[in-house]
CHARMM internal coordinates of N, CA and C (Angstrom, degrees):
IC EDIT
DIST 1 N 1 CA 1.4360
DIST 1 CA 1 C 1.5353
ANGL 1 N 1 CA 1 C 110.61
DIST 1 C 2 N 1.3065
ANGL 1 CA 1 C 2 N 115.07
DIHE 1 N 1 CA 1 C 2 N -30.50
DIST 2 N 2 CA 1.4602
ANGL 1 C 2 N 2 CA 119.69
DIHE 1 CA 1 C 2 N 2 CA -177.46
DIST 2 CA 2 C 1.5189
ANGL 2 N 2 CA 2 C 111.26
DIHE 1 C 2 N 2 CA 2 C -64.16
DIST 2 C 3 N 1.3341
ANGL 2 CA 2 C 3 N 116.66
DIHE 2 N 2 CA 2 C 3 N -36.26
DIST 3 N 3 CA 1.4584
ANGL 2 C 3 N 3 CA 120.60
DIHE 2 CA 2 C 3 N 3 CA -176.62
DIST 3 CA 3 C 1.5187
ANGL 3 N 3 CA 3 C 112.69
DIHE 2 C 3 N 3 CA 3 C -88.89
DIST 3 C 4 N 1.3346
ANGL 3 CA 3 C 4 N 117.45
DIHE 3 N 3 CA 3 C 4 N 6.40
DIST 4 N 4 CA 1.4645
ANGL 3 C 4 N 4 CA 123.63
DIHE 3 CA 3 C 4 N 4 CA 178.10
DIST 4 CA 4 C 1.5318
ANGL 4 N 4 CA 4 C 111.99
DIHE 3 C 4 N 4 CA 4 C 54.26
DIST 4 C 5 N 1.3211
ANGL 4 CA 4 C 5 N 116.93
DIHE 4 N 4 CA 4 C 5 N 67.66
DIST 5 N 5 CA 1.4659
ANGL 4 C 5 N 5 CA 120.03
DIHE 4 CA 4 C 5 N 5 CA -179.02
DIST 5 CA 5 C 1.5229
ANGL 5 N 5 CA 5 C 111.54
DIHE 4 C 5 N 5 CA 5 C -67.89
DIST 5 C 6 N 1.3193
ANGL 5 CA 5 C 6 N 115.90
DIHE 5 N 5 CA 5 C 6 N 153.94
DIST 6 N 6 CA 1.4611
ANGL 5 C 6 N 6 CA 121.04
DIHE 5 CA 5 C 6 N 6 CA 175.99
DIST 6 CA 6 C 1.5178
ANGL 6 N 6 CA 6 C 110.97
DIHE 5 C 6 N 6 CA 6 C -88.81
DIST 6 C 7 N 1.3475
ANGL 6 CA 6 C 7 N 116.19
DIHE 6 N 6 CA 6 C 7 N -23.59
DIST 7 N 7 CA 1.4587
ANGL 6 C 7 N 7 CA 121.92
DIHE 6 CA 6 C 7 N 7 CA -179.21
DIST 7 CA 7 C 1.5270
ANGL 7 N 7 CA 7 C 108.56
DIHE 6 C 7 N 7 CA 7 C -136.15
DIST 7 C 8 N 1.3271
ANGL 7 CA 7 C 8 N 116.39
DIHE 7 N 7 CA 7 C 8 N 137.86
DIST 8 N 8 CA 1.4641
ANGL 7 C 8 N 8 CA 122.11
DIHE 7 CA 7 C 8 N 8 CA 173.63
DIST 8 CA 8 C 1.5183
ANGL 8 N 8 CA 8 C 107.50
DIHE 7 C 8 N 8 CA 8 C -123.25
DIST 8 C 9 N 1.3384
ANGL 8 CA 8 C 9 N 116.21
DIHE 8 N 8 CA 8 C 9 N 127.41
DIST 9 N 9 CA 1.4633
ANGL 8 C 9 N 9 CA 122.00
DIHE 8 CA 8 C 9 N 9 CA 174.25
DIST 9 CA 9 C 1.5247
ANGL 9 N 9 CA 9 C 106.63
DIHE 8 C 9 N 9 CA 9 C -103.84
DIST 9 C 10 N 1.3359
ANGL 9 CA 9 C 10 N 116.86
DIHE 9 N 9 CA 9 C 10 N 117.28
DIST 10 N 10 CA 1.4609
ANGL 9 C 10 N 10 CA 121.31
DIHE 9 CA 9 C 10 N 10 CA -174.35
DIST 10 CA 10 C 1.5283
ANGL 10 N 10 CA 10 C 110.12
DIHE 9 C 10 N 10 CA 10 C -122.45
DIST 10 C 11 N 1.3238
ANGL 10 CA 10 C 11 N 116.12
DIHE 10 N 10 CA 10 C 11 N 113.55
DIST 11 N 11 CA 1.4575
ANGL 10 C 11 N 11 CA 122.15
DIHE 10 CA 10 C 11 N 11 CA 179.13
DIST 11 CA 11 C 1.5284
ANGL 11 N 11 CA 11 C 108.40
DIHE 10 C 11 N 11 CA 11 C -100.20
DIST 11 C 12 N 1.3305
ANGL 11 CA 11 C 12 N 116.54
DIHE 11 N 11 CA 11 C 12 N 108.99
DIST 12 N 12 CA 1.4693
ANGL 11 C 12 N 12 CA 122.86
DIHE 11 CA 11 C 12 N 12 CA -177.55
DIST 12 CA 12 C 1.5364
ANGL 12 N 12 CA 12 C 111.10
DIHE 11 C 12 N 12 CA 12 C 48.84
DIST 12 C 13 N 1.3334
ANGL 12 CA 12 C 13 N 117.85
DIHE 12 N 12 CA 12 C 13 N 59.23
DIST 13 N 13 CA 1.4620
ANGL 12 C 13 N 13 CA 120.65
DIHE 12 CA 12 C 13 N 13 CA -173.89
DIST 13 CA 13 C 1.5325
ANGL 13 N 13 CA 13 C 114.61
DIHE 12 C 13 N 13 CA 13 C -64.97
DIST 13 C 14 N 1.3299
ANGL 13 CA 13 C 14 N 117.82
DIHE 13 N 13 CA 13 C 14 N -17.85
DIST 14 N 14 CA 1.4659
ANGL 13 C 14 N 14 CA 120.09
DIHE 13 CA 13 C 14 N 14 CA -179.89
DIST 14 CA 14 C 1.5190
ANGL 14 N 14 CA 14 C 111.77
DIHE 13 C 14 N 14 CA 14 C -114.99
DIST 14 C 15 N 1.3183
ANGL 14 CA 14 C 15 N 117.52
DIHE 14 N 14 CA 14 C 15 N 12.66
DIST 15 N 15 CA 1.4540
ANGL 14 C 15 N 15 CA 123.78
DIHE 14 CA 14 C 15 N 15 CA -171.36
DIST 15 CA 15 C 1.5124
ANGL 15 N 15 CA 15 C 116.87
DIHE 14 C 15 N 15 CA 15 C -49.44
DIST 15 C 16 N 1.3051
ANGL 15 CA 15 C 16 N 119.53
DIHE 15 N 15 CA 15 C 16 N -50.16
DIST 16 N 16 CA 1.4647
ANGL 15 C 16 N 16 CA 121.71
DIHE 15 CA 15 C 16 N 16 CA -174.70
DIST 16 CA 16 C 1.5224
ANGL 16 N 16 CA 16 C 111.76
DIHE 15 C 16 N 16 CA 16 C -114.29
DIST 16 C 17 N 1.3062
ANGL 16 CA 16 C 17 N 116.29
DIHE 16 N 16 CA 16 C 17 N 27.12
DIST 17 N 17 CA 1.4587
ANGL 16 C 17 N 17 CA 120.08
DIHE 16 CA 16 C 17 N 17 CA -177.08
DIST 17 CA 17 C 1.5248
ANGL 17 N 17 CA 17 C 111.49
DIHE 16 C 17 N 17 CA 17 C -102.13
DIST 17 C 18 N 1.3157
ANGL 17 CA 17 C 18 N 115.50
DIHE 17 N 17 CA 17 C 18 N 156.52
DIST 18 N 18 CA 1.4573
ANGL 17 C 18 N 18 CA 122.27
DIHE 17 CA 17 C 18 N 18 CA 170.75
DIST 18 CA 18 C 1.5249
ANGL 18 N 18 CA 18 C 106.84
DIHE 17 C 18 N 18 CA 18 C -64.04
DIST 18 C 19 N 1.3228
ANGL 18 CA 18 C 19 N 117.56
DIHE 18 N 18 CA 18 C 19 N 150.63
DIST 19 N 19 CA 1.4735
ANGL 18 C 19 N 19 CA 120.44
DIHE 18 CA 18 C 19 N 19 CA -174.49
DIST 19 CA 19 C 1.5253
ANGL 19 N 19 CA 19 C 112.57
DIHE 18 C 19 N 19 CA 19 C -57.17
DIST 19 C 20 N 1.3334
ANGL 19 CA 19 C 20 N 118.26
DIHE 19 N 19 CA 19 C 20 N -37.27
DIST 20 N 20 CA 1.4726
ANGL 19 C 20 N 20 CA 119.47
DIHE 19 CA 19 C 20 N 20 CA 179.55
DIST 20 CA 20 C 1.5246
ANGL 20 N 20 CA 20 C 111.14
DIHE 19 C 20 N 20 CA 20 C -68.47
DIST 20 C 21 N 1.3300
ANGL 20 CA 20 C 21 N 117.21
DIHE 20 N 20 CA 20 C 21 N -33.79
DIST 21 N 21 CA 1.4618
ANGL 20 C 21 N 21 CA 120.32
DIHE 20 CA 20 C 21 N 21 CA 176.65
DIST 21 CA 21 C 1.5256
ANGL 21 N 21 CA 21 C 110.55
DIHE 20 C 21 N 21 CA 21 C -69.17
DIST 21 C 22 N 1.3230
ANGL 21 CA 21 C 22 N 116.36
DIHE 21 N 21 CA 21 C 22 N -39.07
DIST 22 N 22 CA 1.4585
ANGL 21 C 22 N 22 CA 120.41
DIHE 21 CA 21 C 22 N 22 CA 176.99
DIST 22 CA 22 C 1.5154
ANGL 22 N 22 CA 22 C 111.62
DIHE 21 C 22 N 22 CA 22 C -61.88
DIST 22 C 23 N 1.3192
ANGL 22 CA 22 C 23 N 115.74
DIHE 22 N 22 CA 22 C 23 N -41.71
DIST 23 N 23 CA 1.4713
ANGL 22 C 23 N 23 CA 120.08
DIHE 22 CA 22 C 23 N 23 CA 178.25
DIST 23 CA 23 C 1.5271
ANGL 23 N 23 CA 23 C 110.58
DIHE 22 C 23 N 23 CA 23 C -63.14
DIST 23 C 24 N 1.3137
ANGL 23 CA 23 C 24 N 116.61
DIHE 23 N 23 CA 23 C 24 N -38.69
DIST 24 N 24 CA 1.4671
ANGL 23 C 24 N 24 CA 120.80
DIHE 23 CA 23 C 24 N 24 CA 177.86
DIST 24 CA 24 C 1.5319
ANGL 24 N 24 CA 24 C 110.74
DIHE 23 C 24 N 24 CA 24 C -62.18
DIST 24 C 25 N 1.3222
ANGL 24 CA 24 C 25 N 116.97
DIHE 24 N 24 CA 24 C 25 N -42.59
DIST 25 N 25 CA 1.4670
ANGL 24 C 25 N 25 CA 121.11
DIHE 24 CA 24 C 25 N 25 CA 177.77
DIST 25 CA 25 C 1.5261
ANGL 25 N 25 CA 25 C 110.46
DIHE 24 C 25 N 25 CA 25 C -61.30
DIST 25 C 26 N 1.3408
ANGL 25 CA 25 C 26 N 117.05
DIHE 25 N 25 CA 25 C 26 N -45.13
DIST 26 N 26 CA 1.4608
ANGL 25 C 26 N 26 CA 120.40
DIHE 25 CA 25 C 26 N 26 CA -179.19
DIST 26 CA 26 C 1.5329
ANGL 26 N 26 CA 26 C 111.07
DIHE 25 C 26 N 26 CA 26 C -64.44
DIST 26 C 27 N 1.3209
ANGL 26 CA 26 C 27 N 118.13
DIHE 26 N 26 CA 26 C 27 N -38.10
DIST 27 N 27 CA 1.4713
ANGL 26 C 27 N 27 CA 121.23
DIHE 26 CA 26 C 27 N 27 CA 176.30
DIST 27 CA 27 C 1.5281
ANGL 27 N 27 CA 27 C 110.44
DIHE 26 C 27 N 27 CA 27 C -64.22
DIST 27 C 28 N 1.3227
ANGL 27 CA 27 C 28 N 115.98
DIHE 27 N 27 CA 27 C 28 N -39.11
DIST 28 N 28 CA 1.4665
ANGL 27 C 28 N 28 CA 119.58
DIHE 27 CA 27 C 28 N 28 CA 178.01
DIST 28 CA 28 C 1.5243
ANGL 28 N 28 CA 28 C 110.29
DIHE 27 C 28 N 28 CA 28 C -65.25
DIST 28 C 29 N 1.3394
ANGL 28 CA 28 C 29 N 116.84
DIHE 28 N 28 CA 28 C 29 N -41.25
DIST 29 N 29 CA 1.4635
ANGL 28 C 29 N 29 CA 120.35
DIHE 28 CA 28 C 29 N 29 CA 176.30
DIST 29 CA 29 C 1.5246
ANGL 29 N 29 CA 29 C 110.59
DIHE 28 C 29 N 29 CA 29 C -59.12
DIST 29 C 30 N 1.3321
ANGL 29 CA 29 C 30 N 117.39
DIHE 29 N 29 CA 29 C 30 N -42.35
DIST 30 N 30 CA 1.4693
ANGL 29 C 30 N 30 CA 120.54
DIHE 29 CA 29 C 30 N 30 CA 178.68
DIST 30 CA 30 C 1.5263
ANGL 30 N 30 CA 30 C 111.02
DIHE 29 C 30 N 30 CA 30 C -59.92
DIST 30 C 31 N 1.3352
ANGL 30 CA 30 C 31 N 116.32
DIHE 30 N 30 CA 30 C 31 N -44.78
DIST 31 N 31 CA 1.4710
ANGL 30 C 31 N 31 CA 119.53
DIHE 30 CA 30 C 31 N 31 CA 179.71
DIST 31 CA 31 C 1.5218
ANGL 31 N 31 CA 31 C 111.00
DIHE 30 C 31 N 31 CA 31 C -63.90
DIST 31 C 32 N 1.3263
ANGL 31 CA 31 C 32 N 116.60
DIHE 31 N 31 CA 31 C 32 N -43.50
DIST 32 N 32 CA 1.4607
ANGL 31 C 32 N 32 CA 119.89
DIHE 31 CA 31 C 32 N 32 CA 179.13
DIST 32 CA 32 C 1.5305
ANGL 32 N 32 CA 32 C 111.16
DIHE 31 C 32 N 32 CA 32 C -62.23
DIST 32 C 33 N 1.3306
ANGL 32 CA 32 C 33 N 116.56
DIHE 32 N 32 CA 32 C 33 N -41.69
DIST 33 N 33 CA 1.4618
ANGL 32 C 33 N 33 CA 120.50
DIHE 32 CA 32 C 33 N 33 CA 177.72
DIST 33 CA 33 C 1.5303
ANGL 33 N 33 CA 33 C 110.17
DIHE 32 C 33 N 33 CA 33 C -60.17
DIST 33 C 34 N 1.3250
ANGL 33 CA 33 C 34 N 116.47
DIHE 33 N 33 CA 33 C 34 N -43.65
DIST 34 N 34 CA 1.4664
ANGL 33 C 34 N 34 CA 120.67
DIHE 33 CA 33 C 34 N 34 CA 178.64
DIST 34 CA 34 C 1.5300
ANGL 34 N 34 CA 34 C 112.19
DIHE 33 C 34 N 34 CA 34 C -62.49
DIST 34 C 35 N 1.3383
ANGL 34 CA 34 C 35 N 116.27
DIHE 34 N 34 CA 34 C 35 N -24.04
DIST 35 N 35 CA 1.4713
ANGL 34 C 35 N 35 CA 121.41
DIHE 34 CA 34 C 35 N 35 CA 177.58
DIST 35 CA 35 C 1.5235
ANGL 35 N 35 CA 35 C 112.17
DIHE 34 C 35 N 35 CA 35 C -87.66
DIST 35 C 36 N 1.3448
ANGL 35 CA 35 C 36 N 116.88
DIHE 35 N 35 CA 35 C 36 N 0.13
DIST 36 N 36 CA 1.4534
ANGL 35 C 36 N 36 CA 119.91
DIHE 35 CA 35 C 36 N 36 CA 175.99
DIST 36 CA 36 C 1.5187
ANGL 36 N 36 CA 36 C 115.45
DIHE 35 C 36 N 36 CA 36 C 102.36
DIST 36 C 37 N 1.3187
ANGL 36 CA 36 C 37 N 118.18
DIHE 36 N 36 CA 36 C 37 N 7.43
DIST 37 N 37 CA 1.4558
ANGL 36 C 37 N 37 CA 121.61
DIHE 36 CA 36 C 37 N 37 CA 179.93
DIST 37 CA 37 C 1.5274
ANGL 37 N 37 CA 37 C 109.07
DIHE 36 C 37 N 37 CA 37 C -84.01
DIST 37 C 38 N 1.3241
ANGL 37 CA 37 C 38 N 116.81
DIHE 37 N 37 CA 37 C 38 N 133.54
DIST 38 N 38 CA 1.4592
ANGL 37 C 38 N 38 CA 121.99
DIHE 37 CA 37 C 38 N 38 CA 174.23
DIST 38 CA 38 C 1.5197
ANGL 38 N 38 CA 38 C 108.02
DIHE 37 C 38 N 38 CA 38 C -86.13
DIST 38 C 39 N 1.3348
ANGL 38 CA 38 C 39 N 116.72
DIHE 38 N 38 CA 38 C 39 N 129.87
DIST 39 N 39 CA 1.4588
ANGL 38 C 39 N 39 CA 121.21
DIHE 38 CA 38 C 39 N 39 CA -178.96
DIST 39 CA 39 C 1.5238
ANGL 39 N 39 CA 39 C 108.58
DIHE 38 C 39 N 39 CA 39 C -123.45
DIST 39 C 40 N 1.3299
ANGL 39 CA 39 C 40 N 115.27
DIHE 39 N 39 CA 39 C 40 N 123.22
DIST 40 N 40 CA 1.4597
ANGL 39 C 40 N 40 CA 121.53
DIHE 39 CA 39 C 40 N 40 CA 174.93
DIST 40 CA 40 C 1.5224
ANGL 40 N 40 CA 40 C 105.75
DIHE 39 C 40 N 40 CA 40 C -108.60
DIST 40 C 41 N 1.3196
ANGL 40 CA 40 C 41 N 115.70
DIHE 40 N 40 CA 40 C 41 N 115.94
DIST 41 N 41 CA 1.4531
ANGL 40 C 41 N 41 CA 121.29
DIHE 40 CA 40 C 41 N 41 CA -175.66
DIST 41 CA 41 C 1.5272
ANGL 41 N 41 CA 41 C 110.07
DIHE 40 C 41 N 41 CA 41 C -117.21
DIST 41 C 42 N 1.3180
ANGL 41 CA 41 C 42 N 116.28
DIHE 41 N 41 CA 41 C 42 N 131.37
DIST 42 N 42 CA 1.4607
ANGL 41 C 42 N 42 CA 121.63
DIHE 41 CA 41 C 42 N 42 CA 173.02
DIST 42 CA 42 C 1.5173
ANGL 42 N 42 CA 42 C 105.71
DIHE 41 C 42 N 42 CA 42 C -105.31
DIST 42 C 43 N 1.3395
ANGL 42 CA 42 C 43 N 116.78
DIHE 42 N 42 CA 42 C 43 N 124.55
DIST 43 N 43 CA 1.4561
ANGL 42 C 43 N 43 CA 119.63
DIHE 42 CA 42 C 43 N 43 CA -178.01
DIST 43 CA 43 C 1.5188
ANGL 43 N 43 CA 43 C 110.97
DIHE 42 C 43 N 43 CA 43 C -152.24
DIST 43 C 44 N 1.3207
ANGL 43 CA 43 C 44 N 115.23
DIHE 43 N 43 CA 43 C 44 N 154.04
DIST 44 N 44 CA 1.4565
ANGL 43 C 44 N 44 CA 121.60
DIHE 43 CA 43 C 44 N 44 CA 171.18
DIST 44 CA 44 C 1.5292
ANGL 44 N 44 CA 44 C 110.12
DIHE 43 C 44 N 44 CA 44 C -98.95
DIST 44 C 45 N 1.3235
ANGL 44 CA 44 C 45 N 116.16
DIHE 44 N 44 CA 44 C 45 N -5.65
DIST 45 N 45 CA 1.4547
ANGL 44 C 45 N 45 CA 122.45
DIHE 44 CA 44 C 45 N 45 CA -176.49
DIST 45 CA 45 C 1.5350
ANGL 45 N 45 CA 45 C 109.78
DIHE 44 C 45 N 45 CA 45 C -87.39
DIST 45 C 46 N 1.3176
ANGL 45 CA 45 C 46 N 116.85
DIHE 45 N 45 CA 45 C 46 N 111.14
DIST 46 N 46 CA 1.4676
ANGL 45 C 46 N 46 CA 120.42
DIHE 45 CA 45 C 46 N 46 CA -176.83
DIST 46 CA 46 C 1.5245
ANGL 46 N 46 CA 46 C 112.23
DIHE 45 C 46 N 46 CA 46 C -64.78
DIST 46 C 47 N 1.3219
ANGL 46 CA 46 C 47 N 116.91
DIHE 46 N 46 CA 46 C 47 N -32.46
DIST 47 N 47 CA 1.4714
ANGL 46 C 47 N 47 CA 120.06
DIHE 46 CA 46 C 47 N 47 CA 178.26
DIST 47 CA 47 C 1.5330
ANGL 47 N 47 CA 47 C 110.58
DIHE 46 C 47 N 47 CA 47 C -64.59
DIST 47 C 48 N 1.3270
ANGL 47 CA 47 C 48 N 116.63
DIHE 47 N 47 CA 47 C 48 N -43.47
DIST 48 N 48 CA 1.4619
ANGL 47 C 48 N 48 CA 119.62
DIHE 47 CA 47 C 48 N 48 CA 178.14
DIST 48 CA 48 C 1.5228
ANGL 48 N 48 CA 48 C 110.93
DIHE 47 C 48 N 48 CA 48 C -68.10
DIST 48 C 49 N 1.3228
ANGL 48 CA 48 C 49 N 117.18
DIHE 48 N 48 CA 48 C 49 N -37.22
DIST 49 N 49 CA 1.4645
ANGL 48 C 49 N 49 CA 120.62
DIHE 48 CA 48 C 49 N 49 CA 178.77
DIST 49 CA 49 C 1.5210
ANGL 49 N 49 CA 49 C 110.62
DIHE 48 C 49 N 49 CA 49 C -62.95
DIST 49 C 50 N 1.3286
ANGL 49 CA 49 C 50 N 116.46
DIHE 49 N 49 CA 49 C 50 N -35.46
DIST 50 N 50 CA 1.4683
ANGL 49 C 50 N 50 CA 120.54
DIHE 49 CA 49 C 50 N 50 CA -177.91
DIST 50 CA 50 C 1.5244
ANGL 50 N 50 CA 50 C 112.40
DIHE 49 C 50 N 50 CA 50 C -64.95
DIST 50 C 51 N 1.3205
ANGL 50 CA 50 C 51 N 117.26
DIHE 50 N 50 CA 50 C 51 N -18.19
DIST 51 N 51 CA 1.4632
ANGL 50 C 51 N 51 CA 120.98
DIHE 50 CA 50 C 51 N 51 CA 177.32
DIST 51 CA 51 C 1.5261
ANGL 51 N 51 CA 51 C 110.49
DIHE 50 C 51 N 51 CA 51 C -68.78
DIST 51 C 52 N 1.3220
ANGL 51 CA 51 C 52 N 116.30
DIHE 51 N 51 CA 51 C 52 N -26.77
DIST 52 N 52 CA 1.4632
ANGL 51 C 52 N 52 CA 121.13
DIHE 51 CA 51 C 52 N 52 CA -176.60
DIST 52 CA 52 C 1.5193
ANGL 52 N 52 CA 52 C 113.09
DIHE 51 C 52 N 52 CA 52 C -69.09
DIST 52 C 53 N 1.3051
ANGL 52 CA 52 C 53 N 114.88
DIHE 52 N 52 CA 52 C 53 N 156.05
DIST 53 N 53 CA 1.4651
ANGL 52 C 53 N 53 CA 120.83
DIHE 52 CA 52 C 53 N 53 CA 177.67
DIST 53 CA 53 C 1.5175
ANGL 53 N 53 CA 53 C 111.43
DIHE 52 C 53 N 53 CA 53 C -87.06
DIST 53 C 54 N 1.3228
ANGL 53 CA 53 C 54 N 116.36
DIHE 53 N 53 CA 53 C 54 N -16.92
DIST 54 N 54 CA 1.4607
ANGL 53 C 54 N 54 CA 121.48
DIHE 53 CA 53 C 54 N 54 CA 175.32
DIST 54 CA 54 C 1.5183
ANGL 54 N 54 CA 54 C 107.33
DIHE 53 C 54 N 54 CA 54 C -143.19
DIST 54 C 55 N 1.3117
ANGL 54 CA 54 C 55 N 116.54
DIHE 54 N 54 CA 54 C 55 N 126.03
DIST 55 N 55 CA 1.4613
ANGL 54 C 55 N 55 CA 121.36
DIHE 54 CA 54 C 55 N 55 CA -178.80
DIST 55 CA 55 C 1.5228
ANGL 55 N 55 CA 55 C 108.33
DIHE 54 C 55 N 55 CA 55 C -117.52
DIST 55 C 56 N 1.3170
ANGL 55 CA 55 C 56 N 115.80
DIHE 55 N 55 CA 55 C 56 N 129.34
DIST 56 N 56 CA 1.4560
ANGL 55 C 56 N 56 CA 122.07
DIHE 55 CA 55 C 56 N 56 CA 175.84
DIST 56 CA 56 C 1.5249
ANGL 56 N 56 CA 56 C 107.02
DIHE 55 C 56 N 56 CA 56 C -118.40
DIST 56 C 57 N 1.3195
ANGL 56 CA 56 C 57 N 116.26
DIHE 56 N 56 CA 56 C 57 N 120.04
DIST 57 N 57 CA 1.4593
ANGL 56 C 57 N 57 CA 120.47
DIHE 56 CA 56 C 57 N 57 CA 179.88
DIST 57 CA 57 C 1.5204
ANGL 57 N 57 CA 57 C 110.13
DIHE 56 C 57 N 57 CA 57 C -98.58
DIST 57 C 58 N 1.3337
ANGL 57 CA 57 C 58 N 114.93
DIHE 57 N 57 CA 57 C 58 N 136.92
DIST 58 N 58 CA 1.4568
ANGL 57 C 58 N 58 CA 121.71
DIHE 57 CA 57 C 58 N 58 CA 177.48
DIST 58 CA 58 C 1.5228
ANGL 58 N 58 CA 58 C 109.47
DIHE 57 C 58 N 58 CA 58 C -116.82
DIST 58 C 59 N 1.3135
ANGL 58 CA 58 C 59 N 115.64
DIHE 58 N 58 CA 58 C 59 N 144.46
DIST 59 N 59 CA 1.4521
ANGL 58 C 59 N 59 CA 121.30
DIHE 58 CA 58 C 59 N 59 CA 172.44
DIST 59 CA 59 C 1.5222
ANGL 59 N 59 CA 59 C 107.93
DIHE 58 C 59 N 59 CA 59 C -142.43
DIST 59 C 60 N 1.3051
ANGL 59 CA 59 C 60 N 115.92
DIHE 59 N 59 CA 59 C 60 N 124.19
DIST 60 N 60 CA 1.4669
ANGL 59 C 60 N 60 CA 122.12
DIHE 59 CA 59 C 60 N 60 CA -178.55
DIST 60 CA 60 C 1.5282
ANGL 60 N 60 CA 60 C 111.95
DIHE 59 C 60 N 60 CA 60 C 53.04
DIST 60 C 61 N 1.3269
ANGL 60 CA 60 C 61 N 116.10
DIHE 60 N 60 CA 60 C 61 N 37.35
DIST 61 N 61 CA 1.4600
ANGL 60 C 61 N 61 CA 121.13
DIHE 60 CA 60 C 61 N 61 CA 177.04
DIST 61 CA 61 C 1.5169
ANGL 61 N 61 CA 61 C 115.46
DIHE 60 C 61 N 61 CA 61 C 82.69
DIST 61 C 62 N 1.3247
ANGL 61 CA 61 C 62 N 117.02
DIHE 61 N 61 CA 61 C 62 N 3.36
DIST 62 N 62 CA 1.4712
ANGL 61 C 62 N 62 CA 120.96
DIHE 61 CA 61 C 62 N 62 CA -179.04
DIST 62 CA 62 C 1.5143
ANGL 62 N 62 CA 62 C 110.41
DIHE 61 C 62 N 62 CA 62 C -116.72
DIST 62 C 63 N 1.3356
ANGL 62 CA 62 C 63 N 116.00
DIHE 62 N 62 CA 62 C 63 N 145.18
DIST 63 N 63 CA 1.4607
ANGL 62 C 63 N 63 CA 120.77
DIHE 62 CA 62 C 63 N 63 CA 175.84
DIST 63 CA 63 C 1.5231
ANGL 63 N 63 CA 63 C 108.11
DIHE 62 C 63 N 63 CA 63 C -73.01
DIST 63 C 64 N 1.3354
ANGL 63 CA 63 C 64 N 115.68
DIHE 63 N 63 CA 63 C 64 N 122.93
DIST 64 N 64 CA 1.4531
ANGL 63 C 64 N 64 CA 120.19
DIHE 63 CA 63 C 64 N 64 CA 179.29
DIST 64 CA 64 C 1.5246
ANGL 64 N 64 CA 64 C 111.96
DIHE 63 C 64 N 64 CA 64 C -104.49
DIST 64 C 65 N 1.3208
ANGL 64 CA 64 C 65 N 116.08
DIHE 64 N 64 CA 64 C 65 N -19.33
DIST 65 N 65 CA 1.4683
ANGL 64 C 65 N 65 CA 120.93
DIHE 64 CA 64 C 65 N 65 CA 177.18
DIST 65 CA 65 C 1.5172
ANGL 65 N 65 CA 65 C 109.00
DIHE 64 C 65 N 65 CA 65 C -159.97
DIST 65 C 66 N 1.3258
ANGL 65 CA 65 C 66 N 116.20
DIHE 65 N 65 CA 65 C 66 N 137.34
DIST 66 N 66 CA 1.4705
ANGL 65 C 66 N 66 CA 119.53
DIHE 65 CA 65 C 66 N 66 CA 175.41
DIST 66 CA 66 C 1.4992
ANGL 66 N 66 CA 66 C 109.98
DIHE 65 C 66 N 66 CA 66 C -141.29
END
COOR INIT
IC SEED 1 N 1 CA 1 C
IC BUILD
């Protein structure tokens, strides 16, 4: 974050966090997105996925919805 990245790749960014910490991360992602940062997030959490502007669902290695 210090170097102001243009893209962030986040694999389960809230995976082992307390729910309030996870919410803080998602709010930070929203702010970064509003500043022009592209964020690619991999998650099993449907609530966190819903924050995204584009959601691609995979099942057994295949795209089931985009």
